[in-house]
C-alpha positions as CSV (number, residue, x, y, z in Angstrom):
1,M,-52.6,16.1,28.0
2,N,-48.9,15.8,28.9
3,I,-48.3,12.2,27.7
4,K,-45.8,13.4,25.2
5,A,-44.1,15.5,27.8
6,D,-43.8,12.4,30.1
7,Q,-42.4,10.4,27.2
8,H,-39.8,13.2,27.0
9,S,-39.0,12.9,30.6
10,V,-38.5,9.2,30.4
11,C,-36.2,9.7,27.4
12,Q,-34.3,12.4,29.2
13,A,-33.4,9.9,31.9
14,I,-31.2,8.0,29.3
15,R,-29.7,10.6,27.0
16,P,-25.9,11.1,26.6
17,T,-25.5,13.9,29.2
18,I,-25.7,14.0,33.0
19,V,-28.3,16.0,35.0
20,A,-27.3,18.3,37.8
21,F,-25.6,16.8,40.8
22,A,-27.4,17.1,44.1
23,L,-25.9,16.7,47.5
24,A,-27.9,13.5,47.9
25,C,-26.1,12.1,44.8
26,L,-29.3,11.2,43.2
27,I,-28.2,10.5,39.6
28,A,-30.0,10.5,36.4
29,V,-27.6,9.4,33.7
30,M,-28.5,9.7,30.1
31,L,-27.5,7.6,27.1
32,T,-29.8,7.8,24.1
33,P,-33.5,7.6,23.7
34,A,-35.2,4.5,25.3
35,V,-36.5,2.0,22.8
36,V,-39.2,-0.5,23.5
37,R,-38.5,-3.9,22.2
38,A,-41.2,-4.8,19.6
39,Q,-43.0,-8.1,20.2
40,A,-42.4,-10.3,17.2
41,K,-45.5,-11.8,15.6
42,A,-45.5,-15.2,14.1
43,A,-46.0,-13.9,10.5
44,V,-43.4,-11.1,10.8
45,V,-39.6,-11.6,10.5
46,E,-37.6,-8.7,12.0
47,E,-34.2,-7.9,10.6
48,I,-31.7,-8.2,13.5
49,I,-29.0,-5.5,13.5
50,A,-27.4,-6.3,16.8
51,R,-27.4,-9.1,19.5
52,V,-26.6,-8.2,23.1
53,N,-26.2,-11.6,24.9
54,N,-29.7,-13.1,24.5
55,D,-31.3,-9.8,23.6
56,I,-31.7,-8.5,20.1
57,I,-32.0,-5.0,18.5
58,T,-34.0,-5.0,15.4
59,Q,-34.3,-2.7,12.4
60,S,-37.6,-1.4,13.7
61,D,-36.1,-0.7,17.1
62,Y,-33.4,1.4,15.4
63,Q,-35.9,3.3,13.3
64,H,-38.1,4.0,16.3
65,A,-35.1,5.3,18.2
66,D,-34.0,7.4,15.2
67,A,-37.5,9.0,15.0
68,Q,-37.5,9.6,18.7
69,L,-34.1,11.2,18.6
70,R,-35.3,13.7,16.0
71,E,-38.2,14.6,18.2
72,E,-36.0,14.9,21.3
73,V,-33.5,17.2,19.5
74,A,-36.3,19.4,18.2
75,H,-37.9,19.6,21.7
76,D,-34.6,20.5,23.4
77,C,-33.7,23.1,20.8
78,Q,-37.0,25.0,20.5
79,G,-36.5,28.2,18.5
80,C,-33.3,26.9,16.8
81,S,-32.9,27.0,13.0
82,N,-33.5,23.9,11.0
83,D,-29.8,23.8,10.2
84,K,-28.8,23.8,13.8
85,I,-31.4,21.1,14.7
86,D,-30.1,19.0,11.8
87,A,-26.5,19.4,12.9
88,E,-27.3,18.4,16.5
89,Y,-29.3,15.4,15.3
90,K,-26.5,14.2,13.1
91,D,-24.0,14.6,15.9
92,Q,-26.1,12.4,18.2
93,Q,-27.3,10.0,15.5
94,K,-23.8,8.5,15.0
95,D,-24.0,7.1,18.6
96,L,-27.6,5.9,18.3
97,L,-26.8,2.1,18.1
98,R,-24.2,2.6,20.9
99,G,-27.0,4.0,23.1
100,L,-29.4,1.1,22.3
101,I,-26.6,-1.4,23.2
102,D,-25.7,0.5,26.3
103,Q,-29.3,0.4,27.5
104,S,-29.7,-3.3,26.8
105,L,-26.5,-4.0,28.8
106,M,-27.8,-1.8,31.6
107,V,-31.2,-3.4,31.8
108,Q,-29.7,-6.9,31.7
109,R,-27.3,-5.8,34.5
110,A,-30.2,-4.6,36.6
111,K,-31.9,-7.9,36.3
112,D,-28.6,-9.7,37.2
113,M,-28.5,-7.5,40.3
114,G,-32.1,-8.2,41.2
115,V,-33.1,-4.6,40.9
116,S,-36.9,-4.1,40.8
117,V,-38.6,-0.8,40.1
118,E,-42.2,-2.0,39.9
119,T,-43.3,0.0,43.0
120,D,-41.7,3.1,41.5
121,I,-43.5,2.6,38.2
122,V,-46.9,2.4,40.0
123,K,-46.1,5.7,41.8
124,R,-44.8,7.3,38.7
125,L,-47.9,6.4,36.7
126,D,-50.1,7.7,39.4
127,D,-48.1,11.0,39.4
128,V,-48.7,11.3,35.6
129,R,-52.4,10.6,36.1
130,K,-52.7,13.4,38.7
131,Q,-50.6,15.8,36.6
132,N,-53.0,15.3,33.8
133,N,-56.1,15.5,36.0
134,L,-57.3,12.0,35.1
135,N,-59.6,10.0,37.4
136,S,-58.0,6.6,37.1
137,I,-55.1,4.6,35.7
138,E,-57.5,3.2,33.1
139,D,-58.1,6.8,31.9
140,L,-54.4,7.3,31.6
141,E,-54.0,4.1,29.6
142,K,-56.7,5.3,27.2
143,A,-54.9,8.7,26.9
144,V,-51.5,7.0,26.2
145,E,-52.9,4.7,23.6
146,G,-54.8,7.7,22.1
147,S,-51.5,9.4,21.6
148,G,-50.3,6.5,19.4
149,L,-48.2,4.6,21.9
150,A,-49.1,1.1,23.2
151,W,-49.6,1.1,27.0
152,E,-47.2,-1.8,27.6
153,D,-44.6,0.0,25.5
154,Y,-45.1,3.2,27.5
155,K,-44.5,1.3,30.8
156,T,-41.5,-0.5,29.3
157,Q,-39.9,2.8,28.4
158,M,-40.4,4.0,31.9
159,R,-39.2,0.7,33.5
160,N,-36.0,0.6,31.4
161,G,-35.2,4.2,32.2
162,M,-35.6,3.6,35.9
163,L,-33.6,0.4,35.8
164,T,-30.8,2.2,34.0
165,Q,-30.8,5.0,36.5
166,E,-30.6,2.6,39.4
167,V,-27.7,0.7,38.0
168,I,-25.7,3.9,37.4
169,R,-26.5,5.2,40.8
170,R,-25.3,2.1,42.5
171,E,-22.4,1.1,40.3
172,V,-21.0,4.3,38.9
173,G,-22.3,7.5,40.6
174,S,-21.8,6.4,44.2
175,H,-18.1,5.8,43.5
176,I,-17.3,9.2,42.2
177,N,-15.8,11.4,44.9
178,I,-15.4,15.2,44.9
179,P,-13.0,16.1,47.7
180,N,-13.5,19.6,49.4
181,E,-9.9,20.4,48.4
182,E,-10.8,19.9,44.7
183,V,-13.8,22.2,45.0
184,K,-11.6,24.9,46.6
185,Q,-8.9,24.6,44.0
186,Y,-11.5,25.1,41.2
187,Y,-13.0,28.1,43.0
188,D,-9.6,29.7,43.5
189,A,-8.6,29.1,39.9
190,H,-11.8,30.5,38.3
191,P,-12.8,33.7,40.2
192,E,-14.3,35.1,36.9
193,E,-16.9,32.4,36.9
194,F,-18.2,33.5,40.3
195,T,-18.1,37.3,40.0
196,R,-21.7,38.2,39.2
197,P,-24.3,40.8,39.5
198,E,-27.0,40.4,42.1
199,Q,-29.0,37.3,41.2
200,V,-31.6,34.9,42.6
201,A,-32.0,31.2,41.8
202,I,-35.6,30.2,42.0
203,A,-37.9,27.1,41.7
204,E,-41.6,27.1,41.2
205,V,-44.8,25.2,41.7
206,F,-47.2,26.3,39.0
207,L,-50.9,25.5,38.6
208,S,-52.6,26.6,35.4
209,T,-55.9,28.4,35.1
210,E,-56.0,28.5,31.4
211,G,-59.4,27.6,29.9
212,K,-61.0,27.3,33.4
213,S,-64.2,28.7,34.7
214,P,-64.3,31.1,37.7
215,E,-65.4,28.2,39.9
216,E,-62.5,26.1,38.7
217,I,-60.1,28.9,39.2
218,E,-61.2,29.2,42.8
219,S,-60.5,25.5,43.2
220,V,-57.1,25.8,41.7
221,Q,-56.2,28.7,44.1
222,K,-57.3,26.6,47.0
223,K,-55.1,23.7,45.8
224,A,-52.2,26.2,45.5
225,E,-52.7,27.4,49.1
226,D,-52.9,23.8,50.3
227,L,-49.6,23.0,48.6
228,R,-47.9,26.0,50.1
229,N,-49.1,25.1,53.6
230,R,-47.6,21.6,53.1
231,I,-44.3,23.1,52.0
232,V,-44.2,25.5,55.0
233,K,-44.9,22.6,57.3
234,G,-41.8,20.7,55.9
235,D,-42.8,18.9,52.7
236,D,-40.0,18.9,50.2
237,F,-40.5,21.7,47.7
238,N,-38.9,19.9,44.7
239,E,-40.9,16.8,45.3
240,I,-44.1,18.8,45.5
241,A,-43.1,20.4,42.2
242,K,-42.5,17.1,40.5
243,R,-45.7,15.7,41.7
244,Y,-48.2,18.6,41.3
245,S,-46.7,21.4,39.3
246,E,-48.0,21.9,35.8
247,G,-45.0,24.0,34.8
248,S,-42.6,22.9,32.1
249,T,-39.7,22.4,34.6
250,A,-41.7,20.2,37.0
251,K,-40.9,16.6,36.0
252,D,-37.3,16.8,35.0
253,Q,-36.0,19.6,37.3
254,G,-38.1,19.6,40.4
255,G,-39.5,23.1,39.5
256,D,-36.1,24.7,38.9
257,L,-36.5,27.9,36.9
258,G,-32.8,29.0,36.8
259,T,-31.0,32.1,38.0
260,F,-32.1,35.6,37.2
261,K,-30.7,39.1,37.4
262,R,-32.8,42.1,38.4
263,G,-35.1,43.3,35.7
264,V,-35.4,39.9,33.9
265,L,-38.5,38.7,35.7
266,A,-41.9,40.3,35.6
267,P,-42.0,43.4,37.9
268,Q,-44.5,41.8,40.3
269,L,-42.1,38.9,40.8
270,D,-38.9,40.9,40.8
271,D,-40.2,43.1,43.7
272,V,-40.9,40.0,45.7
273,V,-38.0,37.6,45.2
274,F,-35.1,40.1,45.5
275,K,-36.3,40.9,49.0
276,M,-36.1,37.3,50.1
277,Q,-33.2,35.0,51.3
278,K,-32.2,31.5,50.4
279,G,-34.8,28.9,51.5
280,Q,-37.7,31.3,51.8
281,V,-41.0,30.6,50.0
282,T,-43.4,33.2,48.6
283,D,-47.1,33.4,49.2
284,V,-49.3,32.1,46.4
285,I,-48.9,34.5,43.4
286,Q,-51.6,34.9,40.8
287,T,-50.5,35.5,37.2
288,K,-52.3,35.8,33.9
289,T,-52.0,32.0,33.3
290,G,-52.3,30.5,36.8
291,F,-51.1,30.5,40.4
292,E,-47.5,29.9,41.4
293,I,-45.4,29.5,44.5
294,L,-41.7,30.4,44.3
295,K,-38.8,29.2,46.4
296,I,-35.5,31.1,46.7
297,E,-32.9,28.4,46.1
298,A,-30.0,31.0,46.4
299,H,-29.6,34.8,46.6
300,F,-26.3,36.0,45.2
301,V,-25.0,39.4,46.2
302,A,-23.1,41.4,43.5
303,G,-19.4,40.7,43.2
304,L,-17.3,37.6,43.9
305,Q,-19.6,35.0,45.4
306,P,-18.5,33.3,48.7
307,M,-17.4,29.8,48.1
308,D,-20.2,28.3,50.3
309,K,-22.8,29.9,47.9
310,V,-21.3,28.3,44.8
311,E,-20.0,25.0,46.3
312,N,-22.9,22.9,45.0
313,E,-22.5,24.4,41.6
314,I,-18.8,23.6,41.5
315,M,-19.4,20.1,42.8
316,N,-22.0,19.6,40.0
317,K,-19.5,20.8,37.4
318,L,-16.7,18.6,38.6
319,Y,-19.1,15.6,39.0
320,M,-20.4,16.0,35.5
321,G,-16.8,16.1,34.2
322,K,-16.0,12.8,35.9
323,M,-19.2,11.0,35.3
324,Q,-19.1,10.6,31.5
325,P,-15.6,9.0,31.2
326,T,-16.3,6.8,34.3
327,M,-19.6,5.8,32.7
328,R,-17.9,4.8,29.4
329,T,-15.3,2.8,31.3
330,Y,-18.1,0.9,33.2
331,L,-20.0,0.2,29.9
332,A,-16.7,-1.0,28.3
333,Q,-16.4,-3.5,31.2
334,L,-20.0,-4.6,30.6
335,R,-19.2,-5.1,26.9
336,E,-16.1,-7.1,27.8
337,E,-18.3,-9.5,29.8
338,S,-20.9,-9.8,27.1
339,Y,-21.6,-11.0,23.6
340,V,-22.2,-8.0,21.5
341,M,-22.6,-8.6,17.7
342,V,-23.4,-6.0,15.1
343,K,-24.5,-6.4,11.5
344,P,-22.3,-4.9,8.8
345,G,-23.4,-1.5,7.8
346,F,-24.2,-0.5,11.4
347,T,-21.6,0.8,13.9
348,D,-21.3,0.5,17.7
349,T,-19.1,3.5,18.4
350,A,-18.1,2.0,21.8
351,A,-17.3,-1.5,20.4
352,V,-14.4,-3.2,22.3
353,S,-11.5,-5.0,20.6
354,G,-12.5,-8.3,19.2
355,A,-16.3,-7.5,19.0
356,S,-18.2,-9.9,16.7
357,V,-20.0,-9.2,13.5
358,I,-23.3,-10.7,12.5
359,Q,-22.6,-12.4,9.2
360,E,-26.1,-13.4,8.3
361,V,-29.5,-13.2,9.8
362,Q,-31.8,-16.1,8.8
363,P,-35.6,-15.7,8.8
364,T,-36.0,-18.3,11.5
365,P,-37.2,-18.2,15.1
366,D,-34.5,-16.7,17.3
367,V,-32.6,-19.4,19.2
368,A,-31.1,-18.4,22.6
369,T,-27.3,-18.2,22.5
370,K,-25.5,-19.7,25.4
371,A,-24.5,-16.8,27.5
372,K,-20.8,-16.3,28.3
373,A,-20.0,-17.0,31.9
374,K,-20.0,-13.7,33.7
375,K,-17.3,-12.6,36.0
376,K,-17.9,-10.1,38.7
377,I,-17.3,-6.7,37.2
378,P,-14.9,-4.5,39.2
379,L,-16.3,-1.2,40.1
380,P,-15.0,1.7,38.0
381,K,-12.7,4.0,39.9
382,A,-12.7,7.7,40.0
383,N,-10.4,10.2,41.7
384,G,-8.1,7.5,43.0
385,Q,-10.8,5.4,44.8
């Protein structure tokens, strides 16, 4: 059951780094782990550590995010020493409250903009159901709650991640421009980065056969053949990978496996992929653990790579370099237009000048604070736009 994996993919959508830039400029921007707002019960008084306009961040929200951050760091640094994991956790933990405030601002902004992702949530839940071979959404709900996460909280995590991504796509990412001249300048100035041995960049669709009977394996093979036929007829390989692949790269990376030199892959794969060109798709390949279909995303000859073969890579690098500061500028503007108050003892590392401090939190029902009149926020500029 990949419920935990899907929680990871939701969190990955809002961590403090930026995923690879595609030509379509589909952006997944990351802040810090998503936190589901706990529903206060009449008999329970939550300690409020931050107010963001009429929203609140409670001590339990913070503790949940802290535990989730530890899990994320361990997941992303598998095989690392405990000292390295602890160091990475501490480095990210200092911005934990900043991330919670960032997300609250983004979700509120999405609502102000009238953004709705409900249709996308339904589709995403159905994708998760299919990936986990469940018969119905009700079965998925039972599996989620069996993993220890409330169903509504699970959907809220997903919703907040999608709302955040859409705000960033519309208001930040779409205004970052990478001119062709800038790409060429980078290429000319860094020839050592693009002088390489022969390599192939590949993506996969993988269907597991582990623990399956001979009859079930036959059914898996037929499904793999059907998926390959759909790809050959024009279906998008990366979308097929996201929807059906059971490989670890499926959800977050559209099946991307990375770039490999000769001799790194298993011999049966090496012999196949190094004879193929960019865009070609292998037949269904049976391995010890399942069936896979590989697509050649790029085939690099030995030596200095032509600029057209590394152009997307350079654009991605330049885009990533511009996104984070542009993103912080945009979030600073959101803070300027909002009431953000933090309790002493906690730190918003992105607080703007004049930010308020919560002096005391009374154990009484929360009373809505009159929102500051919001001005239209100017779009952040990048590269002279």
